[in-house]
C-alpha positions, 0 to 999 in steps of 0.5 A: 905546641904543647898539644899537637892534637887539637881539641877543646875537650879538656879531658883529652888535653889532660890525657895528652899532657899526661902522656907527654909528662909521664916518664918512661916506666911511669904508670898511670890510672886515668878516669875518662868518659867511655865515649873516648874509646869509640868517638870517630872525631879526629882528636879522639882517633889521634889520641887513641893512636897516640896512647896505644903507640906510646904506652902499654894500655894494659887495662880498661875498667868499664865502670857502671853509671854513678860510679863517679858522682857529678860525671853525669856519664859512664866512665872507664879507668885507663891503666897504662904504662909509658915506654912500650906500645900496647900489644894486648888490652885487658877489659873488665866490666864492673858490675856491683849488682846494684845502682851506685850513687851518693848514698850507695857508693863503690866499695872495696868489695865491689872491686875484689874480683877485678883486683884479683883477675887483673893480676893475671889478666884472666878471662871470665864472664866479665873480662876478656882481652883484645890484641891490638892487631885486631883493632881497626887502625883507621879509627883505633876503636877501643869500645868495651864489647864483651865477647863473653856476652852472657846467655843466648836469648831464644826468641819466640816466633812472631806467629807464636806471639800473635797466637798468644796475644789472640788467645789473651784478647779472647780471654779478656773479652770473655771476662769483660763480657761477664763483668758487663752481665754483673752490672 
């Protein structure tokens, strides 16, 4: 009865309990593995629906691997306030530009841009917003999908690649032939 959404995942039980005991107007930031945002099992879907309907999930901070030692997985931080349903979720993809770990932890400077942009929920190459109305209500998928995905990559045609391979093979054969003459 304490956990209406049945699951063996302790992090999901904790989040469920936290939502229940948080008072109206209460604010929270919870670290959870990023698969919570997209898992399609019944408990994950139900818990995301509950979070969006009972709380204003205003921010999802997508953390790089190694941010939380011992987690062993990529994590996100969910920032929410209980009392009103979510209308819009603001995402920020944290990228400190280096590998994080025990000897190279996250620091205040790494979070400076996030803190500044979060004040107004501004869009940037690393941040964007999603209206809850755009979410598929069958699975309540909140996956981190940056629509500002960087520069567009232009790919060479397979024909051009094959031509280059053939030219390089011919050049290699020529060099190998000269080496054989010297031996």
